[in-house]
Structure formats: structure tokens, C-alpha cells
C-alpha positions in Angstrom: -52.0 134.3 184.9 -49.1 135.4 182.7 -50.3 138.4 180.9 -47.6 139.0 178.3 -46.3 136.2 176.1 -43.5 136.3 173.6 -46.1 136.1 170.8 -46.5 139.9 171.3 -49.4 142.2 170.7 -51.9 139.6 169.7 -51.4 137.7 172.9 -51.7 140.9 174.9 -55.1 141.7 173.2 -56.4 138.3 173.9 -55.4 138.6 177.5 -56.9 142.0 177.8 -60.3 140.5 176.9 -60.0 138.4 180.0 -58.6 140.8 182.6 -61.0 142.9 184.5 -58.5 145.9 184.5 -56.4 145.2 181.5 -52.8 146.2 181.5 -52.4 148.4 178.4 -49.1 148.5 176.6 -47.6 150.8 174.0 -45.1 148.1 172.9 -45.3 144.4 172.0 -43.3 142.4 174.5 -43.8 144.9 177.2 -42.7 144.2 180.8 -45.0 142.0 183.0 -45.6 143.7 186.3 -47.1 140.5 187.7 -44.1 138.3 187.6 -42.3 137.9 190.9 -38.6 138.7 190.8 -35.7 137.0 192.4 -34.1 139.0 195.2 -31.0 141.0 194.2 -29.4 143.8 196.2 -29.1 146.1 193.2 -29.6 146.2 189.6 -27.3 148.6 187.8 -29.2 148.9 184.5 -28.3 152.3 183.0 -27.1 153.7 186.3 -27.2 157.3 187.6 -24.6 158.9 185.2 -25.6 162.5 185.7 -25.6 162.4 189.5 -22.3 160.5 189.6 -20.6 162.9 187.3 -21.8 166.0 189.3 -20.7 164.4 192.5 -17.2 163.6 191.1 -16.8 167.0 189.7 -17.6 168.6 193.1 -20.8 170.2 192.0 -23.7 171.1 194.3 -26.5 168.6 194.0 -30.0 168.2 195.4 -31.4 164.7 196.0 -35.0 164.1 196.5 -36.4 161.3 198.6 -40.0 160.4 197.6 -41.6 157.7 199.7 -43.4 156.7 202.8 -42.8 156.7 206.6 -39.7 154.5 206.4 -38.0 157.2 204.3 -39.7 160.0 206.3 -37.8 158.6 209.4 -34.5 160.1 210.0 -32.8 156.9 209.1 -31.6 155.6 205.6 -32.4 159.0 204.0 -30.1 160.9 206.4 -27.6 158.1 206.5 -27.3 158.1 202.6 -27.1 161.8 202.2 -24.4 162.0 204.8 -22.5 159.1 203.2 -22.5 160.8 199.8 -21.3 164.1 201.4 -18.4 162.2 203.0 -17.6 160.2 199.9 -17.5 163.3 197.7 -16.2 166.0 200.0 -15.9 168.6 197.2 -19.6 168.3 196.4 -22.3 170.0 198.4 -25.1 167.4 198.9 -28.6 168.9 199.5 -31.8 167.0 200.4 -35.5 167.3 199.4 -37.5 165.3 202.0 -40.7 164.4 200.0 -41.6 161.4 202.1 -45.1 161.2 203.8 -46.0 158.3 206.1 -48.7 155.9 205.1 -48.8 156.8 201.5 -47.9 154.9 198.3 -47.3 155.6 194.7 -51.0 156.3 194.1 -50.5 159.6 195.9 -46.9 159.9 194.9 -47.8 160.3 191.2 -50.2 163.1 192.2 -48.0 165.1 194.5 -44.6 164.6 192.7 -45.0 167.8 190.8 -45.3 170.0 193.9 -43.2 168.1 196.3 -40.3 167.1 194.0 -40.3 168.5 190.4 -40.8 172.1 191.5 -37.7 171.9 193.6 -35.5 171.0 190.6 -33.6 167.9 192.0 -30.6 166.3 190.3 -31.8 162.8 191.4 -34.7 161.2 193.0 -34.8 158.1 195.2 -38.3 156.6 195.0 -39.5 154.3 198.0 -43.1 152.9 197.9 -42.9 149.1 197.9 -43.9 148.7 201.5 -47.0 151.0 201.4 -48.0 149.6 197.9 -47.9 146.0 199.2 -51.7 145.5 199.0 -52.2 147.2 195.6 -52.7 145.5 192.2 -49.3 145.2 190.5 -50.7 146.8 187.3 -51.8 149.8 189.1 -48.4 150.1 190.9 -46.7 150.0 187.4 -48.9 152.7 186.1 -48.5 155.1 189.1 -44.8 154.5 189.3 -44.6 155.2 185.5 -46.5 158.5 186.2 -43.9 159.5 188.6 -41.1 158.7 186.3 -42.5 160.3 183.2 -43.5 163.5 185.1 -40.0 163.9 186.4 -38.5 163.4 183.0 -41.0 165.7 181.3 -39.3 168.5 183.3 -35.8 167.3 182.8 -34.3 164.2 181.4 -31.1 164.9 183.1 -32.7 163.9 186.5 -31.5 160.5 187.5 -34.1 158.2 189.3 -33.4 155.2 191.4 -36.0 152.8 193.0 -35.3 151.8 196.5 -37.1 148.9 198.3 -37.5 148.7 202.0 -39.0 145.6 203.8 -41.1 144.6 206.8 -41.5 141.6 209.0 -44.2 140.2 206.7 -41.7 140.1 203.9 -39.2 137.9 205.8 -40.2 134.5 204.5 -40.1 135.6 200.9 -36.7 137.3 201.4 -35.3 134.2 202.9 -36.7 132.3 199.9 -34.9 134.7 197.6 -37.9 136.5 196.3 -39.0 140.1 196.1 -42.5 141.3 197.1 -45.2 141.7 194.5 -45.0 145.5 194.8 -41.2 145.6 194.4 -41.5 143.1 191.4 -44.0 145.3 189.7 -41.6 148.2 190.1 -38.7 146.1 188.8 -40.7 145.6 185.5 -40.9 149.3 185.0 -37.2 149.8 186.0 -36.3 147.2 183.3 -38.3 149.1 180.6 -36.6 152.5 181.3 -33.2 151.2 182.5 -33.7 152.7 186.0 -31.3 151.3 188.7 -32.7 149.8 191.8 -31.5 149.1 195.4 -33.1 146.4 197.5 -32.4 146.7 201.2 -34.0 143.2 201.8 -30.8 141.3 200.7 -28.9 142.6 203.7 -31.9 141.8 205.9 -32.2 138.2 204.4 -28.5 137.5 205.0 -28.7 138.5 208.6 -31.8 136.5 209.2 -30.3 133.5 207.6 -27.3 133.7 209.9 -29.4 134.2 212.9 -28.1 137.6 213.7 -31.3 139.6 213.3 -34.7 139.8 215.0 -37.3 141.6 212.9 -39.6 142.7 215.7 -38.6 143.3 219.3 -39.3 145.6 222.3 -35.6 145.6 223.1 -34.3 148.8 224.8 -32.4 150.5 221.9 -30.9 153.9 222.4 -32.7 156.0 219.8 -30.5 158.5 218.1 -32.0 160.7 215.5 -31.4 163.5 212.9 -28.0 164.9 212.4 -26.7 162.8 215.3 -27.0 159.6 213.2 -23.6 158.0 212.6 -23.4 154.9 210.4 -19.8 154.4 211.5 -21.0 153.6 215.1 -21.5 150.1 216.3 -24.9 148.6 215.7 -26.8 148.1 218.9 -27.6 144.5 219.9 -29.7 142.7 222.3 -28.3 140.9 225.4 -28.0 137.7 223.4 -26.0 139.4 220.7 -28.8 139.7 218.0 -29.6 142.9 216.1 -33.1 144.2 216.9 -34.4 145.5 213.5 -37.5 147.4 214.7 -40.2 147.7 217.4 -43.1 147.2 215.2 -41.7 145.0 212.3 -41.9 147.9 210.0 -40.0 151.0 210.9 -36.4 150.2 211.6 -34.6 151.6 214.6 -32.3 154.4 213.2 -29.2 152.8 214.7 -29.9 149.2 213.9 -32.2 148.4 211.0 -31.5 151.7 209.2 -27.8 151.1 209.6 -28.2 147.8 207.8 -30.1 149.7 205.1 -27.2 152.1 204.8 -24.7 149.2 204.3 -26.7 148.1 201.3 -27.1 151.5 200.0 -23.2 152.2 200.2 -22.3 148.9 198.5 -25.0 149.6 195.8 -24.3 153.2 195.1 -20.5 152.6 194.9 -21.1 150.0 192.2 -23.5 152.4 190.4 -21.0 155.2 190.5 -18.3 152.9 189.0 -20.5 151.4 186.4 -19.1 153.6 183.6 -22.5 153.7 181.9 -22.7 156.9 179.8 -25.5 159.4 179.8 -26.3 158.7 176.2 -27.9 155.4 176.8 -29.8 156.8 179.7 -31.0 159.8 177.6 -32.3 157.4 174.8 -34.2 155.3 177.4 -35.8 158.4 178.9 -37.3 159.3 175.5 -39.2 156.0 175.2 -43.0 156.0 174.7 -45.1 155.2 177.8 -45.2 151.5 178.5 -48.9 152.0 179.5 -51.1 154.8 178.1 -53.1 154.8 181.3 -50.2 155.9 183.4 -50.9 159.3 185.0 -48.5 161.5 183.2 -50.6 164.7 183.3 -52.0 165.8 186.7 -53.8 169.1 187.3 -54.0 170.4 191.0 -57.0 172.6 192.0 -57.9 174.4 195.2 -61.2 173.5 196.7 -62.5 176.9 195.8 -62.4 175.8 192.1 -65.4 173.6 193.0 -68.9 174.8 193.9 -69.0 174.7 197.7 -72.2 174.3 199.7 -73.2 174.1 203.4 -71.0 175.0 206.3 -67.6 175.1 204.9 -64.6 177.3 205.8 -60.9 177.8 205.9 -58.9 175.9 208.5 -56.4 178.0 210.5 -52.9 176.5 210.5 -52.8 176.6 214.3 -56.0 174.5 214.7 -55.8 171.0 216.5 -56.1 169.1 213.1 -53.2 171.0 211.5 -49.4 170.5 211.9 -46.3 172.1 210.4 -45.9 169.1 208.1 -49.2 169.7 206.5 -48.4 173.4 205.8 -45.2 172.3 204.0 -47.0 169.6 202.0 -50.4 171.1 201.2 -50.6 172.8 197.7 -53.3 175.1 199.1 -54.9 175.8 202.5 -57.3 173.3 204.0 -61.1 173.6 203.9 -63.3 172.2 206.6 -66.6 170.4 205.6 -69.2 169.9 208.3 -72.2 167.5 208.2 -74.3 168.3 205.2 -71.7 170.4 203.4 -69.6 169.6 200.5 -69.0 170.5 196.9 -69.8 169.8 193.4 -67.3 170.0 190.4 -67.3 169.5 186.7 -64.0 168.4 185.3 -62.4 166.9 182.2 -60.1 163.9 182.9 -60.3 160.2 183.9 -59.5 160.4 187.7 -60.5 162.7 190.5 -58.8 162.5 193.9 -59.3 164.6 197.0 -56.2 165.3 199.1 -57.7 165.0 202.6 -56.9 164.4 206.2 -57.7 161.2 208.2 -57.9 161.7 211.9 -59.8 161.8 215.1 -62.5 164.4 214.1 -62.9 163.1 210.6 -66.0 161.2 209.2 -67.4 159.9 206.0 -69.1 161.4 203.0 -71.6 160.4 200.2 -70.0 160.6 196.8 -71.7 160.4 193.5 -70.0 160.7 190.0 -71.9 161.1 186.9 -74.9 158.7 186.9 -73.2 156.3 189.3 -74.9 155.2 192.5 -73.8 157.1 195.6 -71.1 155.4 197.6 -69.3 156.1 200.9 -65.8 157.8 201.1 -64.4 157.3 204.5 -61.8 159.8 206.1 -61.2 157.5 209.1 -59.5 154.2 209.4 -57.7 152.0 211.9 -54.8 154.4 212.3 -56.8 157.6 212.7 -55.9 158.3 216.4 -53.8 161.0 214.8 -54.0 163.3 211.7 -52.3 162.5 208.5 -52.7 163.4 204.8 -54.2 160.8 202.5 -55.7 160.6 199.0 -59.4 159.8 198.6 -60.5 158.7 195.1 -63.7 160.2 194.0 -63.9 159.1 190.4 -61.8 156.7 188.3 -63.0 156.0 184.8 -62.8 156.9 181.2 -61.5 160.2 179.8 -64.0 162.9 179.1 -66.2 165.4 180.9 -67.6 164.4 184.3 -69.5 165.7 187.2 -68.8 164.7 190.9 -70.6 165.6 194.1 -69.4 165.0 197.7 -71.6 165.6 200.9 -70.5 164.9 204.4 -72.7 162.2 205.9 -74.7 162.6 209.1 -74.4 158.9 209.9 -72.3 158.2 213.0 -69.3 156.0 212.7 -68.3 153.5 215.4 -64.9 154.9 215.5 -63.6 152.9 218.4 -64.5 149.6 216.7 -62.6 150.8 213.6 -59.4 151.7 215.4 -56.6 149.2 215.8 -56.0 148.2 219.4 -52.9 150.4 219.9 -54.9 153.4 218.5 -58.1 152.7 220.4 -56.2 153.5 223.6 -56.2 157.2 222.5 -59.9 157.0 222.0 -60.4 155.9 225.5 -58.2 158.6 226.8 -60.1 161.4 225.0 -63.4 160.2 223.3 -64.6 163.8 222.9 -61.9 164.3 220.3 -63.5 161.7 218.2 -67.0 163.0 218.3 -67.0 165.4 215.3 -67.5 163.9 211.8 -65.9 166.5 209.6 -64.0 166.5 206.4 -60.8 168.4 205.7 -59.1 168.7 202.3 -56.4 170.9 200.7 -56.9 170.3 197.0 -58.3 168.2 194.2 -56.2 166.3 191.7 -57.4 165.6 188.3 -55.6 163.0 186.1 -56.1 164.1 182.5 
């Protein structure tokens, strides 16, 4: 269904009566996040005028990379930062790595304050299209707008650019000249605010069309990582002369797929830097009202101690098996452990309550009840839970106001092996005892006001 028509506000109201989760707009003729966009390598829009000027003037800059595992890899993130450092040798280009594997804009809009804004970046590249692939385009639009508006609430001088990575499942659409639904939703927001975007998929589509690229292969590729990455080196190829993009169809080899990504980045950023767009237009766009009043622009972060804890709970030492150095860097507060029968109750004012938790081998599920709602299950274990990772768990999502929520770890046993994907079930078979506990671990609560 096309949600917004040129007839304006009246059409939007009529459509809202039909939609189960209506997309609310502050302006008549607002962008449509559901329309699939044609593939383009970059869209200049209002550019990145502040970053470009600072680089050209030889200033020190900090660039934040907010995204998922593809950005967390030492690939295009490292390539792009080193490229800018070489292109602007008088400038000092610093990096804020704010990427967390397996997470999308729904968590990004909650953690952007601690992971990005608090570190005062000059520019932010946002990459969530792959991990947002299965989400509703309207929700993507709202959460991405939450990221944008929170960044600009701190400083309208901070330039933002959306970056779109791709996977094997995107290949057919790319070759057909189309963006994914997630990237299309983000493009609608980019249009509204004049935010530039870079789509790595055009480079991939061109190589697929010419028969030069294999999206998924177990080819033996020399894996070079970190500071050793060199985008000037030759791209590795298979014996038949093709470029192996990745092993799993998702995460590019740093010296093949990520080098293709870097080619697209270099072309696109060079065009953005030369665009000549002044900061005046960008400043005006950054003062626009919210496109959707339901976007999460105000987020409060609370330690678990702010809730009323009950049962067997306790602090988790950073050297425990469930912890890692990454978690310590990312967690706003220390982790709490919740054993069977334990949990917390909290009264809060807002419209969304999210628990920043761990998924992993020793995690289980909980019974959650909000206000007078019927109790439901919240799981801290999924098909990838042969290792620990930080994930958001939504406990309440409703109208603004005062609410009460309760979480209690369940005593019901999960068939964890049946839940795990085949490649992760192997770890269960190697050490089933590690999967026996059914605990909960969380470092904070997010309240969207």
C-alpha cells in the first residue's frame, strides 16, 4: 500500500485508520519509507560540508562508525579511515568504533548517546541496512530518525552519512537495480534531512553482472586484518580468476569484498567533498521538525539497581566466562546476573522499555508482564547463541505515560540444541554443560520518553 499520496495530510489520516502501526508524520507530503528505491552508488544531497572543510584545513577530526558486524570487522571502516588520512595528510583522522555485531537501528537509537555522542565526533557513518533487513520500514525510519536527531541535538555541526552494505540475499535485487527495503526506508529519511548516502551494492552489482564476483565461497583467501590492511594491494582471486566476496555471504573478506566496498567509498566521498554545498543549507535542514513524532529522540539510561531487584541476583565480575573486553567498553553500567526465579520490577514514565542484555550459552528466558498485559516470554537465547553477545530485549512498547513492568527468570527448560543453527549446534555438542544454566544478564535499562 502506498501510504503517502500527494493529496497530503487528509490522505495520511485516511491511511492511518487502515494501518496497524500507522506512520505518523509532522509534515504533509512527508517521505514514504515503504517505497523501494532504485540503486545508486551515492546520493549527494546536502553533503558533509563541515567534515570536508575540516579535512581540507588540516584539522584534527574524529569519525564515528555506528553499525553492525560488517562495520565492526576491520574492513571498510579501517580502509576508509586510512584513505581519508592519506587523502588529507595535514589532517589527523581519528576513529570511534561504535559497531556491534548482530544489532540494528533499534539498539543503535538507544546506545548512540553513550557510544557516539558522548565522544564528540565530527562526523558519523551509520550502517544498519543489513541487520534491519527483516524489520518494518516504518520502524526503521523512526529509529534512524532517533539516531539523527539525538546526534544533532548535541551538535548540528556533526555531519552524518548513511552507508549501505549488502549480503548474498540482496544479489538478485541489486542486479535488478533495486535497493533493499531497509536501505529504501533509510533513503526516505535521508531525503527529508538532506543526509548523503553511500551504497556499496552498486560496485557489487557491477562485478556480479560482469561475472567477476562470487558472493559466497570457501576459497582460501589470505586474511589480512587491522592496520595491515592495504587497499592499494591487488584483490585476491580464485584459481578461475573470480573475486571471492565472502565465506558466509554476509561478512566480506577484508582483502576482497571490503576492498570493493572501499572503492565505492573513495569514489563517493571524493564526489561529496567536491560538491561545493555550503553548510548553510545543511544547518537549515538540521533544524527541521521531526518527520515522525514517534521517533525515539529522548532516551534515558538506567542501571539495573534503579529497579526493585528480587531473588538471586548479583554483580557479574568482568573476568567471568560470560564477559569480554568488548562488553566492558560498551556497557553503560556493570552487568547483573539473574538466576531462576529472580528478576526486577520497575515503575517508569515513557513509551518504551528495553533491557540491554546478553544472549549466549548460559542464558535462558523470562516471564515479562507490563501493566495489565498478559505475561509473555522474553528469550535471551537464539540460533546464534553459541557465544555471548549484547542484544536489546524489548519489555514494553506502548503509549506515553506511567507504567509498571516486571521480569522474572523462568524455570522452564529450553531445548537449546534445537534452537541453535547447525554451525552453532556443533559447539553445544562439544560442551553441553556450558548450555545448562538458564540465567539472565543485563547491564542497563533504556526508557524512551
